[in-house]
C-alpha positions in Angstrom: -26.8 65.8 51.2 -25.8 66.7 47.6 -28.1 63.7 45.9 -31.1 65.3 48.1 -30.1 68.6 46.7 -30.2 67.3 43.1 -33.9 65.7 43.7 -35.1 69.2 45.0 -33.9 71.0 42.3 -35.4 68.6 39.7 -38.5 68.7 41.7 -38.5 72.6 41.4 -37.6 72.6 37.3 -40.6 70.2 36.7 -43.2 72.3 38.8 -42.1 75.5 36.7 -42.4 73.5 33.6 -45.8 72.3 34.2 -47.9 75.3 33.7 -46.6 75.9 30.4 -46.8 72.5 29.3 -50.3 72.7 30.1 -50.7 75.6 28.4 -49.2 74.6 25.4 -52.0 71.8 25.1 -54.9 74.4 25.0 -55.7 76.0 21.9 -58.9 77.3 20.2 -60.7 75.2 18.3 -60.6 75.7 14.3 -62.5 74.3 11.4 -61.0 71.2 9.5 -59.9 72.3 6.4 -59.3 70.3 2.9 -55.7 69.1 2.9 -55.2 68.7 6.6 -56.9 65.5 7.5 -53.5 63.9 7.6 -52.5 65.4 10.4 -56.1 65.8 12.2 -54.9 63.5 15.2 -51.3 65.2 15.4 -50.8 67.7 18.4 -49.5 71.2 17.5 -46.0 72.1 18.5 -45.5 73.5 22.1 -44.9 77.3 22.5 -42.1 78.6 24.4 -38.8 77.5 25.2 -37.4 74.0 23.8 -36.7 71.7 26.3 -34.8 68.2 26.3 -37.0 65.4 26.6 -36.2 61.6 26.4 -36.6 59.8 23.4 -39.9 58.1 22.9 -40.0 54.2 23.3 -39.6 52.0 20.3 -43.3 51.3 19.6 -44.5 54.7 19.7 -44.7 56.9 16.8 -42.4 60.1 16.8 -44.4 63.2 16.3 -44.4 65.2 13.0 -42.2 68.1 12.7 -44.3 71.4 12.0 -43.4 74.7 11.0 -44.1 77.8 13.9 -46.9 80.4 13.6 -48.2 83.1 15.2 -50.6 82.1 18.1 -53.9 83.5 16.2 -52.8 81.9 12.8 -53.7 78.3 12.2 -51.1 75.6 12.1 -51.0 73.2 9.2 -49.5 69.9 10.1 -46.9 67.9 8.0 -47.4 64.6 7.2 -44.8 61.9 8.6 -41.5 61.8 6.4 -38.9 58.7 6.9 -35.5 60.1 7.6 -33.2 59.7 4.7 -30.2 57.3 4.6 -26.8 58.5 3.7 -26.1 58.4 0.6 -29.2 57.7 -0.8 -30.9 59.4 -3.4 -34.4 61.4 -3.4 -37.3 59.3 -4.7 -40.6 61.0 -6.1 -43.4 61.5 -3.4 -46.7 62.7 -3.3 -47.1 66.5 -3.5 -46.7 67.8 0.1 -49.0 70.2 1.8 -48.1 73.9 1.9 -45.8 74.9 4.5 -44.5 71.4 5.0 -41.1 70.7 5.4 -40.0 68.0 2.8 -37.3 65.4 3.5 -35.7 63.0 0.8 -36.5 59.3 0.7 -34.0 56.6 0.0 -33.6 54.8 -2.7 -34.4 51.0 -3.1 -30.7 48.9 -3.3 -29.7 47.8 -6.8 -30.1 44.4 -8.2 -26.9 42.4 -8.6 -25.1 43.1 -11.9 -24.0 39.6 -12.5 -24.6 36.3 -11.3 -21.2 36.2 -9.9 -22.0 38.9 -7.6 -24.1 36.0 -5.6 -21.0 34.2 -4.7 -18.2 35.3 -3.2 -14.7 35.8 -5.8 -12.1 33.1 -5.4 -8.9 34.7 -3.9 -6.1 34.0 -6.1 -2.8 32.8 -4.9 -1.0 35.3 -2.6 2.0 33.2 -1.2 5.1 32.3 -2.8 7.8 29.7 -2.4 10.3 32.6 -1.4 7.8 34.0 0.7 7.4 30.7 2.6 11.1 30.1 3.2 11.5 33.8 4.4 8.9 33.2 7.0 10.7 30.1 8.0 14.4 32.1 8.4 12.2 34.4 10.3 10.9 32.1 12.7 14.2 30.3 13.1 16.0 34.0 13.9 13.2 34.9 16.4 13.6 31.6 18.3 17.5 32.1 18.4 17.0 35.6 19.5 14.4 34.3 22.2 11.3 36.4 20.8 8.5 34.1 21.2 6.0 36.4 20.0 7.4 37.4 16.7 8.5 33.4 16.4 4.4 32.7 16.8 3.6 35.1 14.2 6.1 33.8 11.8 4.8 30.3 12.5 1.5 31.5 11.3 2.4 32.9 8.4 4.4 29.9 7.5 1.6 27.4 7.8 -1.1 30.3 6.1 1.9 30.3 3.3 1.7 26.3 3.4 -2.1 26.1 3.0 -2.2 28.7 0.1 0.6 26.9 -1.8 -1.7 23.5 -1.4 1.4 22.0 -0.1 1.1 18.8 1.4 4.3 18.0 3.1 7.6 20.2 4.1 9.4 17.4 5.0 13.0 19.0 5.2 11.8 22.1 7.6 9.5 19.3 9.6 12.9 17.2 9.9 14.4 20.1 11.4 11.8 20.4 14.2 11.9 16.7 14.8 15.9 17.3 15.7 14.9 20.3 17.6 12.5 18.4 19.6 14.9 15.5 20.3 17.4 18.5 21.6 15.0 19.8 24.0 14.0 16.2 25.4 17.9 16.2 25.9 18.0 19.5 27.7 14.9 18.1 30.0 12.5 20.9 28.6 9.3 18.6 27.4 7.1 21.6 27.0 9.3 22.9 24.4 9.9 19.6 22.6 6.0 19.1 22.3 5.9 22.8 20.9 8.3 21.4 18.3 7.2 18.4 17.4 3.3 19.5 16.7 5.3 22.2 14.5 6.7 19.0 12.7 3.3 17.4 12.5 1.4 20.5 11.1 4.6 21.1 8.5 4.5 17.3 7.3 1.4 15.1 8.2 2.9 12.6 6.4 6.4 12.4 8.3 6.0 9.1 10.7 8.9 10.4 12.3 7.2 13.6 13.2 4.3 11.6 15.0 7.2 9.5 16.7 8.6 12.8 17.9 5.2 13.8 19.6 4.5 10.7 21.3 7.9 10.8 22.8 7.7 14.3 24.0 3.8 13.9 25.3 5.1 10.9 27.2 7.8 12.9 28.5 5.7 15.8 29.4 2.9 13.7 31.2 4.2 10.1 31.8 0.8 9.2 33.7 -1.4 10.5 30.6 -0.5 7.7 28.0 -3.5 8.6 25.9 -2.0 11.0 23.9 1.3 9.6 23.2 -0.3 6.2 22.3 -2.9 8.4 20.0 0.7 10.0 18.0 1.9 6.4 17.7 -1.0 5.3 16.1 -0.7 8.1 13.7 2.7 7.6 13.0 1.7 4.2 11.9 -1.1 5.5 9.7 1.6 8.0 8.2 4.2 5.2 7.6 1.5 3.4 5.4 0.8 6.0 3.2 4.4 7.9 2.8 6.2 5.9 0.1 9.5 6.8 1.2 8.8 5.2 4.0 6.9 2.1 3.1 9.3 1.2 0.1 12.2 1.7 2.2 10.7 -1.0 4.7 9.7 -3.4 2.1 13.0 -3.1 0.6 14.7 -3.9 3.9 12.2 -7.0 4.3 12.9 -8.1 0.8 16.6 -8.1 1.0 16.7 -9.9 4.2 14.3 -12.5 2.8 16.2 -12.8 -0.5 19.9 -13.1 1.7 18.0 -15.4 3.9 16.8 -17.7 1.0 20.0 -17.5 -0.8 22.6 -18.7 2.3 19.4 -21.2 3.5 19.4 -22.7 0.3 23.1 -23.3 0.0 23.6 -24.2 3.6 20.6 -27.2 3.3 22.1 -28.6 0.0 25.6 -28.8 1.6 24.3 -30.4 5.0 22.5 -32.9 3.0 25.5 -33.5 1.1 27.9 -34.0 4.4 25.0 -36.4 5.8 24.9 -38.8 2.7 28.6 -38.3 1.6 29.8 -41.6 2.8 27.3 -43.6 1.1 28.2 -41.2 -2.3 31.7 -42.6 -1.8 31.2 -46.1 -1.1 28.9 -46.4 -4.5 31.5 -44.3 -6.5 34.0 -47.0 -5.5 31.5 -49.8 -7.1 31.5 -47.7 -10.7 33.1 -50.2 -13.2 36.0 -47.9 -14.1 36.8 -47.6 -10.3 36.4 -51.0 -9.0 39.9 -52.0 -9.4 41.1 -49.0 -7.5 41.5 -48.2 -3.8 39.2 -46.7 -2.2 41.2 -43.7 -1.2 41.9 -43.0 -4.5 38.3 -43.3 -5.6 37.1 -41.1 -2.9 39.5 -38.3 -3.7 38.6 -38.3 -7.3 35.1 -37.9 -6.3 35.8 -35.3 -3.9 37.6 -33.6 -7.0 34.5 -33.7 -9.0 32.1 -32.7 -6.7 34.5 -29.3 -6.2 35.1 -29.0 -9.7 32.0 -26.0 -9.8 33.7 -24.3 -7.0 37.4 -24.3 -8.4 36.3 -23.0 -11.6 33.7 -20.3 -10.3 30.5 -22.1 -12.0 28.2 -20.6 -9.7 25.8 -21.6 -6.8 23.3 -23.5 -9.2 26.0 -25.5 -10.9 27.6 -26.4 -7.4 24.1 -27.3 -5.9 23.1 -29.3 -9.2 26.6 -31.4 -9.0 25.8 -32.3 -5.0 22.1 -33.2 -5.9 23.2 -35.4 -8.7 25.9 -37.4 -6.3 23.5 -37.7 -3.2 19.9 -37.9 -4.8 19.5 -41.7 -4.7 20.6 -41.5 -0.8 17.7 -39.1 0.3 14.4 -39.7 1.5 11.2 -38.0 0.3 11.2 -35.1 2.6 14.9 -34.6 2.0 14.1 -34.6 -1.7 11.3 -32.2 -1.7 13.5 -29.8 0.4 16.4 -30.2 -1.9 14.0 -29.4 -4.8 12.3 -26.3 -2.9 15.9 -24.7 -2.4 17.5 -25.5 -5.9 14.1 -23.8 -7.4 14.9 -20.9 -4.9 18.0 -20.3 -6.0 16.5 -20.1 -9.5 13.9 -18.1 -8.8 16.1 -15.5 -6.8 17.1 -13.1 -10.0 13.2 -12.9 -11.1 12.5 -12.0 -7.5 15.1 -9.7 -6.9 14.0 -7.3 -10.4 10.4 -7.9 -8.8 11.2 -6.6 -5.3 13.3 -3.8 -7.2 10.2 -2.6 -9.1 7.9 -3.0 -6.0 10.6 -0.8 -3.8 12.7 1.3 -5.8 11.8 5.0 -4.9 14.8 6.8 -3.9 16.4 8.7 -7.1 13.8 7.3 -9.3 11.4 9.6 -11.5 8.6 8.5 -9.5 10.1 10.4 -6.5 10.4 13.5 -8.5 6.8 13.3 -9.2 5.8 12.8 -5.7 7.4 15.3 -4.6 6.1 17.7 -7.1 2.8 16.6 -6.1 2.8 16.6 -2.4 6.1 18.0 -1.5 7.8 21.4 -1.5 9.6 21.7 -4.5 10.9 25.2 -5.6 10.3 27.0 -8.8 14.1 26.6 -9.6 13.6 22.6 -9.2 10.4 22.6 -11.3 12.0 24.7 -14.0 15.2 22.0 -13.9 12.6 19.1 -13.9 11.1 20.5 -17.2 14.3 21.0 -19.0 15.1 17.5 -18.3 12.8 16.6 -20.8 12.6 19.4 -23.1 14.4 17.5 -25.8 13.2 14.0 -24.8 9.5 13.0 -24.1 8.3 12.9 -21.0 5.7 10.4 -19.5 2.3 11.9 -18.9 2.8 12.1 -15.3 5.3 14.4 -15.2 3.5 17.0 -17.5 0.5 16.6 -15.2 2.7 17.1 -12.0 4.2 19.8 -13.5 1.0 21.7 -14.7 -0.5 21.1 -11.1 2.5 22.6 -9.3 2.4 25.9 -11.5 -1.4 26.1 -10.7 -0.9 25.9 -7.1 1.7 28.5 -7.5 -1.0 30.7 -9.3 0.7 30.8 -12.8 -2.2 29.6 -14.8 -1.0 30.2 -18.2 1.9 27.5 -17.5 -0.2 25.3 -15.6 -2.6 25.0 -19.1 0.6 24.8 -20.9 2.0 21.4 -19.4 -1.8 19.7 -18.8 -1.7 20.3 -22.7 1.1 18.2 -23.1 0.0 15.7 -20.7 -3.5 15.6 -22.5 -1.8 15.1 -25.6 0.4 11.9 -24.3 -2.5 10.6 -22.6 -5.9 11.8 -23.9 -7.9 9.4 -21.7 -6.8 10.6 -18.6 -9.6 11.8 -16.6 -8.2 13.6 -13.5 -6.3 15.7 -16.1 -9.5 17.0 -17.4 -10.8 18.0 -13.8 -7.3 19.8 -13.2 -7.8 21.8 -16.7 -11.5 22.6 -15.8 -10.4 24.3 -12.5 -7.5 26.5 -14.3 -10.5 27.5 -16.6 -12.6 28.5 -13.9 -10.0 30.7 -12.5 -9.4 32.4 -15.6 -13.1 33.2 -15.7 -13.8 30.8 -18.9 -17.0 29.2 -16.9 -18.1 27.5 -20.4 -14.8 25.8 -21.0 -14.6 24.7 -17.5 -18.0 23.0 -17.5 -17.0 21.3 -20.6 -14.2 20.0 -18.8 -15.9 18.7 -16.0 -18.5 16.9 -17.8 -15.8 15.2 -20.0 -13.9 14.4 -16.9 -17.4 12.3 -15.6 -17.5 10.8 -19.1 -14.2 9.3 -18.9 -13.8 8.6 -15.3 -15.5 5.3 -15.5 -15.5 3.7 -12.0 -12.8 6.1 -10.4 -15.2 7.6 -7.6 -12.1 10.2 -6.9 -12.4 11.7 -10.3 -16.3 11.4 -10.3 -16.3 13.0 -6.8 -13.9 15.7 -7.5 -15.8 16.7 -11.0 -19.0 16.8 -9.2 -17.8 18.9 -6.5 -15.9 21.3 -8.7 -19.0 21.3 -10.9 -21.6 22.1 -8.0 -19.3 25.6 -7.2 -19.6 26.4 -10.9 -23.1 25.9 -10.6 -23.0 28.4 -7.4 -21.3 30.8 -9.4 -23.8 30.8 -12.3 -27.0 30.9 -9.6 -28.0 27.4 -11.2 -28.9 26.5 -7.6 -30.6 23.3 -8.0 -28.1 21.8 -10.4 -25.3 22.6 -7.5 -27.1 21.1 -4.8 -27.6 17.9 -7.0 -24.0 17.9 -7.8 -22.6 18.2 -4.6 -25.2 15.3 -3.2 -23.6 13.2 -6.1 -20.2 14.2 -4.8 -20.3 13.6 -1.5 -21.8 10.1 -2.0 -18.6 9.5 -4.3 -15.6 10.7 -2.4 -16.9 11.9 0.6 -13.6 11.4 2.5 -11.4 12.7 -0.1 -13.2 16.2 -0.4 -13.6 16.6 3.5 -9.7 16.4 3.4 -9.1 18.6 0.3 -12.2 20.9 -0.4 -13.7 23.7 1.9 -16.6 25.7 1.7 -15.5 28.6 3.8 -11.8 28.9 2.2 -12.2 31.0 -0.9 -8.6 30.4 -1.7 -8.0 29.5 -5.1 -6.3 26.3 -4.1 -8.7 25.1 -1.5 -12.0 26.0 -2.9 -11.8 23.8 -5.9 -10.5 20.1 -5.6 -7.5 19.1 -8.0 -6.9 15.5 -8.6 -3.4 14.6 -8.2 -1.6 11.9 -10.6 -2.6 8.6 -9.1 -0.3 6.3 -7.0 -0.5 3.6 -9.7 0.9 6.0 -12.4 3.4 7.5 -10.0 4.6 4.0 -8.8 4.9 2.7 -12.5 7.6 5.3 -12.9 9.9 3.9 -10.1 10.9 1.1 -12.7 11.4 3.4 -15.8 15.2 3.6 -15.3 16.2 0.0 -16.3 17.2 -0.7 -12.4 15.2 -3.6 -11.7 16.4 -5.0 -14.7 19.7 -4.3 -14.3 19.3 -5.9 -10.6 18.0 -8.9 -12.2 20.6 -9.4 -14.6 23.2 -8.9 -12.0 21.9 -11.6 -9.9 21.5 -13.9 -12.3 25.0 -13.4 -13.6 26.2 -14.3 -9.8 23.8 -17.1 -9.4 23.8 -18.6 -12.7 27.8 -18.2 -13.3 29.1 -19.1 -16.6 25.9 -21.3 -17.4 24.8 -19.9 -21.0 22.1 -17.3 -20.6 20.0 -19.2 -23.4 20.0 -22.2 -21.1 18.7 -20.0 -18.3 16.2 -21.2 -16.5 15.6 -24.6 -18.2 18.6 -26.4 -17.7 18.2 -26.2 -13.9 14.4 -26.9 -14.3 15.5 -29.7 -16.7 17.8 -30.9 -13.7 15.2 -31.1 -11.5 12.9 -33.2 -13.7 15.6 -35.6 -14.2 16.5 -36.0 -10.7 13.0 -36.9 -10.1 12.9 -39.7 -12.7 16.0 -40.8 -11.4 14.6 -41.2 -8.1 12.0 -43.8 -9.5 14.6 -45.7 -11.0 16.5 -45.8 -7.5 15.7 -49.4 -6.5 16.9 -51.0 -9.7 20.4 -49.3 -9.0 20.5 -50.7 -5.6 22.1 -47.8 -4.0 23.9 -48.2 -0.6 21.8 -47.2 2.5 23.3 -45.5 5.8 23.2 -48.2 8.7 21.4 -47.4 11.4 24.1 -48.5 14.0 27.1 -47.5 13.1 26.4 -45.1 9.9 28.4 -47.2 7.4 27.0 -48.1 4.2 24.6 -51.2 4.2 25.4 -52.2 0.6 23.9 -55.2 -1.1 26.5 -55.3 -3.6 29.1 -56.0 -0.9 26.6 -58.2 1.3 23.6 -59.8 0.0 22.0 -60.1 3.3 22.4 -55.9 4.1 19.3 -54.2 4.7 18.6 -51.7 7.2 22.1 -52.6 8.8 25.5 -53.1 7.3 26.9 -56.8 7.3 29.1 -56.0 10.4 26.1 -54.9 12.4 24.3 -57.8 11.5 26.7 -60.3 12.3 27.5 -58.4 15.7 24.2 -57.6 16.7 21.8 -59.7 15.0 23.4 -63.1 14.6 25.2 -63.1 18.2 28.0 -65.7 18.2 29.5 -65.6 14.8 32.5 -63.3 16.0 34.4 -63.2 18.9 34.3 -60.8 21.6 36.9 -58.5 21.0 35.3 -57.8 17.5 32.4 -57.2 19.2 34.0 -54.7 21.3 35.6 -53.0 18.7 32.2 -52.7 16.6 30.6 -51.6 19.6 33.0 -49.0 20.5 32.7 -47.7 16.9 28.9 -47.6 16.9 29.4 -45.4 20.2 31.7 -43.3 18.5 29.6 -42.8 15.7 26.5 -41.9 17.8 28.8 -39.4 19.9 29.9 -37.6 16.6 26.4 -37.0 15.2 25.2 -35.9 18.4 28.2 -33.4 19.2 27.8 -32.1 15.6 24.2 -31.6 15.8 24.6 -29.5 19.1 27.1 -27.7 17.6 25.3 -26.8 14.3 22.2 -25.7 16.2 24.2 -23.8 18.6 26.2 -21.7 15.2 23.1 -22.0 12.6 19.6 -22.7 14.5 17.7 -25.3 11.9 20.9 -26.7 10.6 21.1 -28.9 13.3 17.7 -30.4 12.6 18.4 -30.8 8.5 21.8 -32.7 9.6 20.0 -34.9 12.2 17.2 -36.0 9.6 14.2 -33.6 10.5 14.6 -31.7 6.9 11.7 -30.2 6.7 11.5 -28.7 10.5 15.2 -27.4 10.0 14.7 -25.7 6.6 11.8 -23.6 8.1 13.6 -23.0 11.3 17.0 -22.0 9.7 15.2 -19.7 7.1 13.2 -17.8 9.8 16.5 -17.5 11.9 18.5 -16.0 8.9 15.8 -13.7 8.0 15.7 -12.0 11.4 19.7 -12.2 11.4 19.7 -10.3 8.1 17.2 -7.6 9.2 19.6 -6.9 12.3 22.7 -7.0 9.7 20.4 -4.7 7.5 19.7 -2.2 10.1 20.5 0.5 8.6 18.4 -0.2 5.5 19.5 -1.0 2.2 17.6 2.1 0.6 16.8 4.6 3.4 14.4 7.3 3.0 15.8 11.1 2.8 15.1 11.6 6.2 16.0 8.6 7.9 14.2 7.9 11.6 16.5 6.6 14.2 13.5 5.4 15.6 12.4 3.2 12.8 16.2 1.7 12.7 16.1 0.9 16.3 12.6 -0.3 16.3 13.6 -2.8 14.0 16.3 -4.1 15.7 14.2 -4.2 19.0 11.5 -6.3 16.9 14.0 -8.6 15.0 16.3 -9.5 17.8 13.8 -11.1 20.4 12.2 -13.0 17.4 15.5 -13.9 15.8 16.5 -15.3 19.8 13.2 -17.2 20.5 13.7 -19.1 16.9 17.6 -19.5 18.0 16.4 -21.1 21.3 13.8 -23.1 20.2 16.0 -25.2 17.8 18.7 -25.7 20.1 16.0 -27.0 22.6 14.8 -29.3 19.9 18.3 -30.6 19.1 19.2 -31.3 22.4 16.2 -33.2 23.0 16.9 -35.2 19.7 20.6 -36.1 21.3 19.8 -37.0 24.5 
């Protein structure tokens, strides 16, 4: 067989070479001469033909190479020489023995030339906003042409460019991906919907709609695995809590619904109390000195005219409510007076509350939105130039200059960044976060001494701001690492981790040496950005408009002192009520139990006393007539209460005598009703979410229906 033949041939070759090898190891003895002791233990080179031998094992030492000589001449062995490395310079060595082969020795590695060579160089910004948008267009084109490999490559490049430019959110691009995820779900493609939703989350982690779309897509892909979908829902709530567009729009909707409910409830409560006690007011109005001789109908008509004057002349809700309270105040019990006072004070406070709500919720279209987009959004260079041009001839808030400086720093324009940072520092010299950002720019420009001074200035001015302290110490540790001050670098890094570990974990990196990741900037604080939302005068204008509507023609100098003085006067009038002997509502027929008309009247009117207390004083026909009147009154009150419970929820309780409970039910029911009415939002964000809009209705509608049903049930129980 071929294998046996090969083995036999190899054995013959070994047998033929064995005598030569044995002969090569036998040599005549010779004297050891001076200079030959280094190779005394080495074997002489073999004689005969050169054959290939296997390489020696690692622990063994390879034999030294010697020059070939005649058999009779003595052989001088050469000392062992290390092989030379490629590109190395020869080093001085000892004088070789005569006849030895001399090979060059490698030179030792050169020491580092500068301290910066001990650390990696920071990679400058490579991406740009036009390149980012070009990658987005490339990805869209690849998806349209059904080229998934090209689309994936463009997506990776897009996310890398976003990371290089330190853009926190690409809201517009993420909104497009959310829309594509909805279309994929509508086409019964859950896997594609999940892919689009994941891309939306990566493009804009602070967009709640992206997380909601991912939750919906995951649930559609795997209905039995709800863990991932619930996790996405939790992330959506967290994103909504930290994104000002969503948070402020939500608060704006709630405050608008609250003020609408408060306004309507206050007017409705006073109107219901007026209707409840109007009969008593008309009776006592007839007893006024100037009207005692007139007919009851004429006096009643005059009273109604006086009550309607504020409405007829458009004097405003406060004037109308004030006149109504003056008319019925003496006929109210303590709970009704407290509720009426709260209603009047709510009307007085609505203008102030509207201004405060506007300051807390205004965002879209404000300067705060501009600064926030500069800090966390994707603002193009042309848009940034337009923002700077707006304040070319007018002073700008320091937050605007600081945001523009950070925008240019993230784009790699360090000189422009320093210029804007200088404007911000001149307007706000005590801003510690500016010193950190200025130091980072100086660091990138290799001005290490200037950067160190700015970092130390930031720590001196930070006070108790742990974010500024943590960022300053973190970047200072990178500077010490650059200058090989390892002990100081470790100490600064330890301080930074203690002060702002979570912040640094989110924005810092030790492996990413790009300019916008290796060093940590401090964005403009949220409180400084939020303060810019009210600088355009919108809250003041809104408060003035609401005040004009509520106060009507009341002089501005008398606001709000005139309504407050009216409240104080009414409570003082209540203390003087018993001497004025106002009429009381009869418990039987609801008529006026007036002591001026009948000195014996108390809880019941005189007729009811004669019919139901002093029996036998009136004939049967009059008694039957009075009993029918009592039944009609009770039936009228019950029907009116039930109708009001169906129409107005807690309005029935206010009309029936439970003023406190009715006011609370009415306010809560109206609030849910206004939430549903304003379901589209008063100040919607730039990318409104249909999930949030539908969610508001799904939450407010059941709550409102429950309150409405509770009010109806309580009203029907009262009127059984």
